[in-house]
N, C-alpha and C positions, 0 to 999 in steps of 0.2 A: 358512726360520726360522718356527717356529710362534708363535702369539700370545703364549704365556707367555714365550718367549725375547725377543720383541720388547719386551714390557713391561719385562723385566729390563734390556735394552739401553738403553731410554729412561731408566730410572731411573739407570743408570750415567752416561749422558751428562749428565743434569741435575746429578748430583753433581759432575761435572767443572766445570760452568759456573755453579754456584749463586751464588758470591760474586765480587765484583770484587776488584781488587788491594788495596783498603783493608781487606778482611776477610781472615781466615785461610781460604784455600781448603782444604777438607777432603780432597778427592779429586782429584788431578791427576796428570799424567804424571810419572814419576820424573825429577826435575831433573838427576840425575847422568848420564842417558843421552846428553844432547846439550849441548854447551857453550852457556852463555848469553852473549849478546852485550850486555854492559853498556857503556854509553857515559857519558862525562863531558861535560856540556853547558856547561862553562865558568862555571857560576855559583858563588857563594860557598858554602862549607861552614861550619858553626858552629865557631868557634875561640875561644880564650881561656877565661876562667873563667865558666862558665855555671851558674846555679842552677836546679834543677828544683823548681818550686813546685807543690804539690798542692792542688787545689781540690775538696773533698769535697762533692758535691751529693746531699742526701738522708740517709737513715739508714745509718750504718756503725758497727759496734762498734769500740772501741779496738783490740781484737785484730785486726780486719780491716785497720784503717789501718796497723797495725804490719807486716803482711805486705808491703804495698807500700812503705812508707817504708824498711824494712830492705832491700828489693830495690834501691832507689835508692842507699842508703848502701853497698850491696855492689858497685855498678858500679865505683867507683873505689877500693875498699878494697884496701890492700896488706898487711893484717895477716897476719903469719906464722902466726897461729892458724887461719886459714881454710884448710880442706882443699882439695885440688885434685881435679878441675878446679873452678875457682871462677867466680863471676859476673864478676869483674874479668878473668879469662882470656878469657871469652867476649867481653867488651866490647873488649878489646884488639885483636880482629880488625878492628874498624872503622878502626884506624890505617892499614891498607893502602890504603884509599881516599884518605886524605890524602897518603900517599907517592906514589901514582900520579898525583895531580892536578898535581904539579910546581909548582903555584902557591902552595901553602900548606903550612906545616910542620904536623906533627901536634902541635898545642899546645892541644887541647881538654881541659879539666878540668871534669868535672861534679861537683856537690855537691848535697846535699839542702838546699833552701831553706825557705821558709815553708810552713805548712799552714793553709789557710783552710776553715772548716767552714760550710756552708750547710745546716743540718739542717731548716730550716723551708720548704724548697722555694720560695724567693723568686720563681721564675719559673714555678711550677706543676710538674705531673708529666708534662707532654708538651712536649718541647723541639724547637725548630727549629735549623737550622745557625747562624743568626744569634744565637740565644740561647746556643749553646755558646761562640761567640766572645765574647759579652757576659760570660759567666761566666769565660772564660779571661782576660779583661781585668782581672779582680780581682787577678791576680798582678802582680809587677813586670814592666815592659815593656822593660827593658834588660838585656842579658846574662842572659836567662832563657828557659826552656822552661816554659810554664804547662800543667799537666796537669789536665784536668777529668775527674773520676771520678763517674759517676752510679750511684745505688743500684739495687737490683733492681726497685723499683717505679716507676722513671722510664722513660717511653717517649721515644725520640729518633728523629727523622726518619731512616729508612733502617736503623735498628737491627734486626738479625736478618734483615730481608728482603734486604739487600745488603751489610751491613758490621757488624763487631764494634767498630770504633773508626775513628778517622781522625786525620790530622795535617795541619797547614797553617800559614799565616802570616796576620797581620792588621796593619793600621796601628795604632800605639800612639796613645793619647790625647795631649792637650797636655802632660800630665805626663811623657810618655815622649819628648818632643821633645829632639833633640840639635842644638844650634846653630840653633834655630828650625825644624828640619825633623822631621816625624814619622818615626819609625823603625819598621821591621817587627819583630814579635816572633813567635816560633814557639809553636805550641800543639798539644796532643794531647787527644783525647777517647777514653775507653774506658768502655764500659758493663758493669755486672754482669749477666751473662746467666743467672744461676742459675735463675730462674723463667721467664724469657721465651723463651730459646732455648739451653739448655745443650748440646743436641746439635749446634748449629752453632758457637757461640762459646766453649764450654768443653771441646770435644774436645781431647785424648783422655781427659779426666776424666769424660766422660759418653758414653753410647751415642750414636753419630752418627745423624742422621735419614736420611742418604743413604749409599749405598756399603756396603762390607763391614762386617758387624756383629760385630767383635771385642769382647771384654769391655773395659769402660773401665778405665783405670789409676786407682790410688788417688792422690789429690791429696797432694802433699808437705806442705802446711800444713793438711790436713784441711778445706779449704773449696773446693768445686768452683768456686763463682763467683769467688772472689778469686784462686785459683791460675790460673783461666782468664784473669782480668784481667791478671795478671802476664805471661802469654805474649803477649797482645795489646799490652800496654804495651811490653814488650821489643822486639817487632817494630817498633812505631811509633817508639820512641826511636831505634833504629838508622836507620830511614828519615828521621827528622827531622834528625839531625846530618849525614847524607850527601846529603840532598836537601831542605834546609829551605825553599827558596823555589821549588821546581819546576824548577830548572835546574842541579841537581847530578848525582848518579849515579843512573841508572835505565835500565831496559830497556823497550822498547815505547813506546806513545803517551803523551804528557804527561798526557792526561786520565785514563789508567788505568795508571800506571807500576808496574812490578815493581821493588822497591827491595831494599836490602841484606838484609832478612829476608823480606819478602813474596815474593821470588823463590824462597824455600826453604820455603814453607808446608807443614806436615805432616811435616817432616823434623826429628827430634829426636835420633836415634841411628843408628848404622851399620845397614845392612840394611833401612832403612825403605822402605815402598812404600804406595800408596794404602790407607788404612784401618789401617796399622800404623806406629806411631810410631818403631820401631827398637829395637835392643838397648840397654836402659837399666839402670843400677844400680837395685837395689831395697833400700829400708831394711829391715834385718832385723827391726826392732821393729814398725814400722807397716805394712810391706808397700807403702809408697808408692814410686812411680817418680820419678826425678829425673835431672838431669845436671849440676847446678851447686851448689856450696856457697856460702853467703853468710855475712854477719855474724850474730852472736847465735845461731849454730848452725842457721841456716835452710838449707833445701834448696829448690831451684827447678827447674822444667822450662823450658828456654829453647830457642827455635827455632834451627835452623842459620842461619849467616850466609853470604852469598855471598862467596867468595874471589876477588877480581878478578885475582889472580896466577895462579890455576889455572882460572878460569872454571868453578867448580863450587861446590856447597854443602858447607860444612864443619861438621858437627855436633860438639858437644863430646864426646859419648860415642861 
C-alpha cells in the first residue's frame, strides 16, 4: 500500500470513529449487515403524559423556533391532513420498545409544553455540562422533557469535537419534589452547528468533513443549522424515552450506549451507505430532500429507528 493509499485509509478510519454515540456518526459500517444486539436493562421508560419544554438559549429567529416547535407538535399529531409518511408514523415505531419490555404499557403521550427564551446569554457564550443542566432546570421538572437549544454562537463542552447533542437526567429542585423526595427529570441539549461544525452535525445538509464527498442535500426548511438540529433532536428524543435514566434499551457499554436512533446514524432512506443518506423523496418546488411530513405543511428528514422485532434499522423512506 503506497503512502497516498495509507493516508486515504487513515482518513476513512477517522471518519468511522470521530463521534461517540451521543453524536451522529457520519460514516460507519452499514447497520443492516449484521443484527444489533439490543438489550433491555430493566429500568423505567418514560410513560404517561409528558410535556416537551423548549429552552432557547441565545439568538433564534421566530421562524427558526417554529421549525422545532412544529416538529414536536408533529410527533403526536394524528391530523388526517398530514400526508404520509408522517413524523407521527416515525415516532410510533418507538412503541415496539414498550411492547417488548413486558413491564410497561405503551402509554406515552408527548405534547409541546412551554417555551422559554434566554436571548441575553445569562450564563455566557461558553457552557459546561453543569450549566446545560442548570438551563434545563428552568423547565417543569415533573412529567417533562426539557430541551435546551443553543444558538450558533454558543460554544458547549464537547460540541463538534465529540457530540452534536446529548440527553440525560438530573435531580429536580425542591419545587419538583414528590412526597418530600426529589424526582429525576429528563433533559436534552442540541446545538446549532451552522457556523461551528455543519460538516459534522448538519450532515447530510452540508458537505461532510470526513468520508465520501457526495453533494449535500437541500434542507427541507431552508435552514441547514435548524434542519440539522431537528435530526439530532429526533435522535435524542427517541433515546430519551426508551433509555431515560441509563438503564432502559441500548446496545454496548452504558457509558457510550447505542440507542433507538443513534444505532442507526447516517441512515435516512433505503439503500443508504456511509456518506449516502439513502433514496429519499425530493420536493419538486424546492429540491429539498425529506422523509416525513409534519403539521403546517412542514417536511423533515428524520433518522431511521432501530426495530427491536427485526433487529435492524428501519428508515421511513
